[in-house]
Structures are given as C-alpha cells and as structure tokens.
TILUM-816791 format. One line per 4 residues: number of its first residue (from 1); their letters; for each residue x, y, z of C-alpha. Coordinates in steps of 0.2 Angstrom, whole numbers, plus 2048, in hexadecimal, padded with zeros to 3 digits. Layout:
# TILUM-816791
NUM	a	X,Y,Z ~ ...
***
This chain:
# TILUM-816791
1	mskk	7E7,801,799 ~ 7E5,803,7AC ~ 7D4,806,7B4 ~ 7D4,817,7BD
5	rnyn	7D4,816,7D0 ~ 7C4,81A,7D8 ~ 7C8,81F,7EA ~ 7B5,81F,7EE
9	dpvy	7B3,80D,7E8 ~ 7AD,803,7F7 ~ 7B9,7F4,7F2 ~ 7C8,801,7F1
13	kefr	7C3,808,802 ~ 7C2,7F7,80A ~ 7D3,7F2,803 ~ 7DB,802,80A
17	lkvl	7D3,800,81B ~ 7D9,7EE,81C ~ 7EB,7F3,818 ~ 7EB,802,825
21	krdk	7E4,7F7,833 ~ 7F1,7E9,82F ~ 7FF,7F6,82F ~ 7F7,7FE,83F
25	ytcq	7F6,80F,836 ~ 809,810,837 ~ 815,814,828 ~ 81E,804,824
29	mcnk	82E,80D,81F ~ 831,81A,82D ~ 826,811,83A ~ 81E,821,83F
33	kkkg	80B,820,843 ~ 804,82E,838 ~ 7F3,835,835 ~ 7EF,834,822
37	cvvh	7FA,825,81E ~ 7F8,820,80B ~ 7F7,80F,805 ~ 804,80B,7F8
41	himk	802,7FD,7EC ~ 811,7F2,7EC ~ 80E,7EB,7DB ~ 809,7FA,7D1
45	wsta	7F6,7FE,7CE ~ 7F9,800,7BC ~ 802,7F0,7B9 ~ 7FB,7E3,7C6
49	stlr	7E9,7E4,7C3 ~ 7E5,7D4,7CB ~ 7ED,7DA,7DB ~ 7E5,7EB,7DC
53	fdpd	7DA,7E7,7EB ~ 7E4,7DA,7F3 ~ 7EA,7E0,804 ~ 7FA,7D6,803
57	ngia	7FE,7E2,7F4 ~ 7FC,7F2,7FF ~ 807,7FA,80C ~ 804,809,817
61	lcra	810,818,814 ~ 810,82A,81B ~ 810,837,80D ~ 822,83B,80E
65	chke	827,828,80C ~ 81B,826,7FE ~ 822,834,7F5 ~ 834,82C,7F7
69	vtgh	82E,81B,7F0 ~ 824,823,7E1 ~ 82E,820,7D1 ~ 839,813,7DA
73	eshy	82B,806,7DE ~ 835,7F7,7D7 ~ 843,7FA,7E4 ~ 837,7F7,7F2
77	ityf	82D,7E8,7ED ~ 837,7DB,7F7 ~ 838,7E6,806 ~ 826,7EA,806
81	tekv	820,7D8,803 ~ 82B,7D2,812 ~ 823,7E0,81D ~ 811,7DB,818
85	rrnk	816,7C8,81C ~ 81C,7CD,82D ~ 80D,7D8,831 ~ 801,7CB,82D
89	k	807,7C0,83C
***
C-alpha cells in the first residue's frame, strides 16, 4: 500500500525544490525552460518508497513531456538516471 502524496509536506516541497534547482527549472526531455515544470519520480512513487524524497530520483519535466512519459516510466529510467548524473556535475 502506498502512502498518498502530500504536496504540502515540507519534506516533499524541499525534494521538489532541490530537483528544480539542479535541473535549472528546465525540462530534461525537450530542454525548454518552462514555468510550471513538474518533478517526475524516476522510480515510481508507488513502488520505490525509500526513494520518494531522494533528489536523485526526481527529474524536471514540462507538463507535455510528463504526459508523454506517464504510463511508460520504465522506458525512461536509464535515460533520466543518466541526465541526473550529468546535471549533478
């Protein structure tokens, strides 16, 4: 059973802010700087409870790219993990 996400939780807000800052508020798929980027969990929230608040498990995506990824998350794990690794440098 997965814990429901609380977007107002200070720990969740901190996780989100760290990811957005690291990714320079830029979508990591289309590389456009967009207001309102969402933070996507690379390893799903529902199945990777130990990684829920780990910034290395988050990536900034615009809403359009996030919609494209949704339902196909497993196809993007390696790609997103590599992007995060490069962005940390």
